[in-house]
N, C-alpha and C positions, 0 to 999 in steps of 0.2 A: 471481337475482343473477349478474351477469356474472363469469366466472372467467378467469384467465390460465393457460394451459397452460405448465407449468414443468418443466424437466429439468436434470439435473446430470451432468457428465462429469468423472470423477475423484473417488473417494470416500475419499480421505485427509482433507485439509482440507474437501473437498466434502461430507463427511457433515454438517458443520455447516450448509452451505447447504441440504441436504435437510431437516434439522430445522427450519430457519428458514422455509422455504416452507410447511411443515406448520403453522406458527404463524399463518399468515394464511389465513382462511377463503375469501378471494377467489382463492387459488392452487389450481390443480389440478395435483398432482404426477404427471406422466404417465410419466416414465422416468428411469432412472439407468444409467450405463455405467461400467465399470471392467474392467481385465484380470484383477483378483484376484477370484475367485468368492467368497472368504470375505467380502470387503467388500460384494459384492452380496447375500449372505445376510444380512449385518447391516442393509443398507438395507431388505430385505424385512421384517425384524422391526420396524424403526423406522417403516416406512411400509407397512402392510399393503395389498396390492392393487397396489403399484407394479410396473411392468414393468421388468425389469432385462436388461442386455445386456453382452456382452463386446466388441461391435463398436459404436462410437458412431455410425458411418454408418448402420448398420441401425436403431439407436434413432431417429435423426433421420427416417428414411423411415417407420418404423412409427408413431411417436407425433406427429410434426409439431408440436413445441412452439412457443410464442410467444416464449419466452425461455429461454436455456440458461446455466447457471453452468459456467464452465470453471475447474477446480482441478487443474491438471496441472503437470508440470515446465515451467519457463519457456520452454524451446525449443519446446514444443508449442502455446503460446498462439496464435501466428499461424496455422499451418495448420488447427488445429481451429476457431478463431474464424471463419475464412473458410468452412470447410465448414458451420458452423452458419448463417452469414448467407446462404450460397447456398441452404440449405434453408428459408429464410424466417424465421429466428429472430433476434431481438436477442440480445446477449451481455452477461453479467456476468462480467468477467474478473478473476481473482485478480491481485494485483500481483506483479511489475511487468508492464507491458503486453506486453513482449517481452524478449528477451535483449539487444537493442540498439535504438538510435533508428531505424535503417533498418527494422527489423521493425515497430516501433510505427507509423511513418508508412505503411508498406504496409497494415497492418491498418486504419488509418483511411481510407486511399484506397479499399480494398475496401468498407468500410462505406458510403462515399459513392456508389460505383458501384452497389451493390446496394440502396441506400435503406434500410439498416438502421442500428441505433444500438449503439454500444459503451458500456457502463457499467463503471466500475472498482470493485472491492471494496477501497477504501481504508478498511479496517474501523474504524480508530480515529476517524474522523470521526463515527461513530455512537455512540461512547462518551458516556454522559451527563456524565462529568467534562469531556471536551473540549468538549462542546456548551455546558456552563456557562461554560467559559473563553472560548469564542467570543462568547457573549452579553455577557460582561463587557467584552471588548475592543471589541465593537460598540457598547457604550454610550458610548464615547469617554473613559472614565475614564483611559486611558493617554495620551491625546492621540495624536500621530503616532508609531506604532511604527517605530523606526529601527534596531533591532538585535534579533536573536534568537540564542539558544544552545540546542542540544539534544544529547542523548547517549543512547545505549543501549549499555552495555558489560558484557561478561561476563568472568569469570576463566577458566573452562573450559566453553564452551558451543557447540561446533561440532555442528550438527544432523546426524543420520544420517551420522556420519563415515565416509567411503569411498563414500557414495552420491551422488546427483545434485546435492545442494546444493553439494558441493565441486568440481564439474567445470564449468569455465567454458563448455564447449560446450553444456551442458544448462541451466545456471543463469544464465549471463551475468556472474556475480561472486559474492563472498562475503557477509560481514555487511552491507556497504553496500546490497546488493540485498535481503537477507533482513530485517534489522532497520532499516537506515537509511531505507528507503523510508517506513516508518511514522513515524519521528521527524521526518524532514525534511518529509514531507507535512503533519503536524500543525502544525509551525512555520509553513510557508507558508500553510496555511489560516487560522491565527490572524492572520497578518500581512496577510491580504487577497489572497493569491495574486499577489504582485508578479512582474514579468517578469524572469527572470535575464539578466544581461548579461555577467558574467564568472564563471568557476569556477576555483578553485585547490585542488589536493588532493594528498595523499600516501597511499600504501597500504603495508602491511607484511605479511610472511608468515613471521615468525621462529619461529612455534610450529607452525603447521599443516603446512607442507611437511616439516620435519624429522620430525614425528611420523608423517606418512603414510609416509615412507620407511622408518622403523623397523617399521611395521606392515604394509608391503607394500600400502598402499591408494592410491587415486587421489585427489589433492588438488592443484589448481593455481590456486586463487583466493587472494585476500588473507584474512588473519584480523583485520586492523586497518585502519581508514581514518579519515581526518579531512580536513576541507575548509572552505573559505570561499566563499560565494556573494555576489556583489554584484548589486543589483537596479536596475532602471531608475529607480525612485523614490528612489534614494540609500540605501536600507536595506541591511543586511548580515545574513548568517546564518552562524554558526560551528557545526560539528558534529563529533562524535567517536563512532565506532561500532566495536565489536569483538566477536568471538566468543571471543578468547583473549588477554587482557592481564592481567598480574599486578596484582591489587588485592585488598583485604580481603574485600569482598562478592562473592558469586557473581555477582550481577547488580545493576546500577544503571541507573536512568533519570533524566533531568533535563530540565527545560524552563524557560527564562527569556526574557522579553520586556522590552525597555527602550523606553519611550516618552518623549515630551517632557513629559508630566504625571505619569507614574507607571511602576512596573514590576510585572510579574507573574511569580511563580515557582510551579512545581508541586513540592510536597515531601511525603514520607510523614509522616503524622501519627498520632495515637493511634487514630483510627478509619478508617484508610485514607489515600488521597491527599487533600491539601488544596491549595487555591489561596491564595497569599499575595500580597496587594495592598499595595504600598509606594507612598506618595505623601505630599505635604505638605498639611497643613491650616493655613492661614496660613503661618507660618514654622516650624511644628513637624512633624518627620518622624513619620509614622504608618504602622503596618502592621496589616492586617486579615487574619484567617484564615477561610477558608470551606471546609467539608467537602464532599466529593464528594456529589452527589445520590444518594439511595438508589434501589434498583431498577435495572432494565435498560431501556435504550432498545431499540427494534426493531432487530434485526440488519439488515444491508443488504438481504438478500433480501426480508424482510418489507416494508421500506419501498419497495423497487423495484416490487413488485407494485402497491402503491397508487399509486405515482408514474406507472406506465404506464397503469393503468386510469383514473386521474383526470386525466391530462394535466398533471401538475405536474413541476417541475424536480427531478431527482435530484442529490444533492450531490457526486457523484464521476463525472466524465465522461472521455471520451477525451482532451480537452484537458488535464485534470489528469494523465493517464497520460503524455502526450507531454512536458509540462513536467518531470515527474520523470525521464523517460528522457533528456532533454537534460542534466540535471544529472549523472545517473549516467555517461553517455558522456563528458561533458566532464571529469568528475573523473578517470576512469580514463585519459583521454588526457593530462591534466595530470600525473598521477602518473608516467606512462611517460616523458613528455617533459621533466619538470622545469620547466614553464612554465605560467603562467596562460593560460586559454583564453578568447578572445573569442567569445561565443556566436553573435553575428550572423554572424561569418565562419565559424565552425565548423559551424553548422547553420542556414543562411539559410531553408530551406523550413520547418523546424520553428519557428523564431523567428517567422516570419510568421503562424503559426497561433495564437499566444498572445495 
């Protein structure tokens, strides 16, 4: 049986990548790299026989992987991805693709130059609940989807406060990049990945920065963001994302799609998340609830192995990463300028790739 040689760089979130590759018998896990030797020890326990390294360049030379998962601070995605591709490996990159659009475009340009492929770990696309929602939308029961709303808000949930998540030079931004990428991407995916044409947004930092000053920590990103995206097909998407905004619940997520023939909402139910389909039967308003499918879908790494070996399409590509990076950059620019951003003028090269 042909196997794909797989490796992981960064063993925080990357430990899940390592476990995921192990779940596919067609994957040969050849190496893992991290500066933290405790994380390397953990990897050796989880994957007996794996070769571990504190120097990822040495790992690339010694193990010559076919594909490498990159799970590092966002500012390292570009240089490490290029190093992997120069070593002859394709890349599965954690989101976002880079800290900014310029970095994402450079990464894709290098992939084209080197004849390699970048895949994105847009992990919520592999969730069975979201796949059930996509299948439902794809059936046409909503008609033409013309509006979406999504949110992920926390009352007090700034990850690793004082660490790289809150430093713009390392992360590229705050909750918009941490949580918002997931929610915006799922909404776009369910809406058919329309092409963004304008972006308007605002950001706030009323809680994070004052708290950082009191604690003597570094924090220079937003803690709350909201925005509106208009698409080429006339559809719109409204979103709200926060790490720290006063609300009753510690954490809330929401998703709503509105179509010409029906609407779809994701809501917590008695047995977990449920899809609620609202439509008319004759002239009578109807609502149907569907529970999330049981069990787990393959994690992205498992599916990637099969996709590469079988020559099938992987559901999260560099184009998806660039589309998201356009929205992120445009929203931050809109928030800073106080004006709506025209995407084609703002990012003509990226717009042409979509």
